C-alpha positions as CSV (number, residue, x, y, z in Angstrom):
1,M,-0.3,-0.2,-0.1
2,D,2.8,2.6,0.5
3,Q,3.8,1.9,-3.1
4,I,1.1,3.2,-4.5
5,Q,-0.1,5.8,-2.9
6,P,2.1,8.4,-4.1
7,I,0.8,7.3,-7.9
8,A,-2.5,7.0,-6.6
9,A,-3.2,10.5,-5.8
10,Y,-2.7,11.6,-8.9
11,I,-2.8,8.8,-11.7
12,P,-6.3,6.7,-12.4
13,Y,-6.0,3.2,-11.6
14,M,-8.1,-0.3,-11.4
15,T,-7.3,-2.7,-8.6
16,C,-8.3,-6.6,-8.6
17,P,-7.8,-8.8,-6.2
18,G,-5.3,-11.5,-6.0
19,N,-4.2,-14.2,-3.3
20,H,-2.3,-11.7,-1.8
21,E,-6.0,-10.0,-0.8
22,S,-7.7,-13.0,0.1
23,D,-6.7,-13.0,4.3
24,H,-9.8,-12.4,6.1
25,N,-12.1,-12.7,3.3
26,F,-10.6,-9.9,1.4
27,T,-11.8,-7.6,4.1
28,H,-8.2,-5.1,4.0
29,Y,-9.1,-4.8,0.2
30,K,-12.8,-4.4,0.1
31,N,-11.4,-1.5,3.2
32,R,-9.1,-0.3,1.0
33,F,-10.4,0.1,-2.5
34,T,-13.8,1.1,-4.0
35,M,-13.8,0.2,-7.7
36,P,-17.4,0.2,-10.0
37,N,-20.2,-1.4,-9.3
38,Y,-18.5,-1.5,-5.3
39,K,-22.3,-1.4,-3.5
40,S,-23.0,-4.5,-5.5
41,Y,-19.4,-6.6,-6.3
42,E,-17.4,-4.9,-3.5
43,S,-14.9,-4.3,-6.0
44,M,-14.3,-8.3,-6.3
45,M,-16.1,-8.1,-9.8
46,Y,-16.8,-5.1,-12.6
47,S,-16.4,-4.2,-16.2
48,W,-16.6,-0.4,-17.8
49,N,-16.1,0.6,-21.7
50,L,-13.4,2.9,-23.2
51,G,-13.9,3.1,-26.9
52,P,-14.6,0.5,-27.9
53,I,-12.8,-2.1,-25.7
54,H,-15.0,-3.7,-22.6
55,F,-12.9,-4.4,-20.0
56,I,-13.8,-6.6,-17.3
57,S,-12.4,-7.3,-14.2
58,L,-13.0,-10.4,-11.9
59,S,-11.1,-12.7,-9.0
60,T,-9.8,-16.1,-9.4
61,E,-9.2,-16.6,-6.2
62,F,-12.8,-17.5,-5.4
63,Y,-11.7,-20.5,-6.8
64,Y,-8.7,-21.3,-4.5
65,F,-10.3,-19.9,-1.4
66,L,-13.6,-22.6,-0.7
67,Q,-13.8,-21.9,2.6
68,Y,-15.8,-18.4,2.3
69,G,-18.1,-21.4,0.0
70,L,-19.2,-21.4,-3.4
71,K,-22.0,-18.6,-3.8
72,P,-18.6,-16.4,-4.7
73,V,-18.2,-18.5,-7.7
74,F,-21.8,-18.4,-9.1
75,R,-22.5,-15.0,-8.4
76,Q,-19.7,-14.0,-10.2
77,Y,-20.4,-16.6,-13.0
78,E,-23.7,-15.0,-13.1
79,W,-22.5,-11.5,-13.3
80,L,-20.3,-12.8,-15.8
81,E,-22.6,-13.4,-18.3
82,K,-24.7,-10.7,-18.1
83,D,-22.1,-8.3,-18.2
84,L,-20.9,-9.9,-21.5
85,Q,-24.4,-9.9,-22.7
86,E,-25.0,-6.8,-22.4
87,A,-21.7,-5.3,-24.0
88,T,-22.0,-7.4,-26.7
89,K,-25.6,-6.0,-27.5
90,P,-25.7,-3.9,-30.9
């Protein structure tokens, strides 16, 4: 966190949780980063468009840390399906 702080104040950036953020059910990550759709998904998955490009950010850590249950895995899959359907509409 100390390394990104001087940059984060001046340059927009997006984050995605990884294995280093998994402790305590990703609590530290969720409390520090507010990405798009934060209220619905707590920055664990989101997407945005930049010109003709549709970017998707999701966490693969749900598949390795099953102590949190399968609900996050299914929720992310359902979100991804819906997001891709919306993104490919004419």
